[in-house]
N, C-alpha and C positions, 0 to 999 in steps of 0.2 A: 238097511235097517241096523240098528245097534243091537248087539246081542251080549248077553251075560256071559260068563265063563261056561255056563251049563248050556249054552245055545238057544236060550229063551230071550224073548224081547225084553229089553231093558225097561225099567219104570219110567225113565225120561221119554223113550219112544212111545210107549203105551200111552202116556199122558198126552203127548203131542198128537197122536192119531185120534185119541178120545176128543181132545179139543177140537180138532178140524172137524170131526164128525158132528159134534155138538153145534159148532158154528154154522153148518150146513143146514141144520134142522130147526134152528131157532132164529128169532127176529130180535130186533132192538128192545122191544117191549119185554121179552123174556129176560134179557140181561139187566134191564132196569129193576125188574121185580126181584130177581135173586139178588141183586146188589142192595136194594132197599131192605129185603129179609136179613141179608147178612149184616147189614148196618144196625138194624135194630137189635139182632141177637149180640152183636159185639157190645152195643151201648149198655145192655142188661147185664152184661157179664164183667164190664171194666169200669173203673172210676176215673175221675178227673186226671189224676197223676199219670194213668196209662196214656191218655190221649195228649197229655203235655210231652210225655217221653217220646211218643212215636212222632209228634210234631217236631220235636227238637232233632231227632235223628234225620227225619225228612228234610228239614231245613239245613242240616249240616251237609247231607249228601248233595243236596241241590246247589249249595254254595261252592261245593268242591267241583261240580261239573259244569258250571255256567258262570259266565263273566258279566261284567257290568251292563252290556248291552241287554242281555236277557232280563235282568231285572228292570231296566228302563223300559223295555217293551211290556212286560207283564203290569208294570205300574201304569203305563199309559193306557193299555186295554182295560184295566180294572177301574181307572178314573173315568174312562169314557163310559163303561157299562154302569158305573154308579150314577154319573150325572144324567144318564138316559133315564134312570129309574127313580130319581129322587128329586125333589124340589128344594126351594131356598129355605123352608123351615127345617128340613132334614139337616142341612149343613149347619144351620144356627144351633140345632139341638146337640149335634155331636161336638160342635165347638164349645158349646157351654159345658158338656160333661167333660171334655178334654181339659178345659180350663180349671174346672173344679179339681179333677183328679191331680193335675199338675201342681196346683196351689196346696193340696194335701201332701204331697210328697217332697216339696221344695220349700226352702226358707228365702229370706230376703237376699241373702248373698247370691243364690242362683239367679234371681230375677236382675240383680245389679250386674253379674257377669253377662248374661245374655243381652241385657240392654246396652252394655258397653261394646260388645261384639258387633251388635246391629248398628249402632251409631258409627262405629269405626268403618263398617262395611259400607254404609251409606256415604260418609265422608270421602272415601276412596273412589266410590262410584261417581260422586260430584266432581272430583279432581280430575277423573279421566273424561268427563263429558265436555 
């Protein structure tokens, strides 16, 4: 047991012991409920910028700790889960929305550039076949 200079249990040790005792006395539903309540309280006390900032920090930390394979795996899992839960109309709708958003944010030069890149990639692919 970790002790402070005065011989008492450290805050870290007390927290660990309390967490262990709580986990023995409560089930999954308990943790889901306190998580839901905490999420609601947090959303009432914070604005959009707060969530953007913690998302940015979390993304940066994740990127520092994981390589390309991690992102490929979570992308694959997310794609599978999404395809299991959505139909053709869902994909048509998100494609339409994405196209509209892209057209609002980019000009003709953007489309010319991506068209050229796509054409060059396709030509290279044909040459290798």
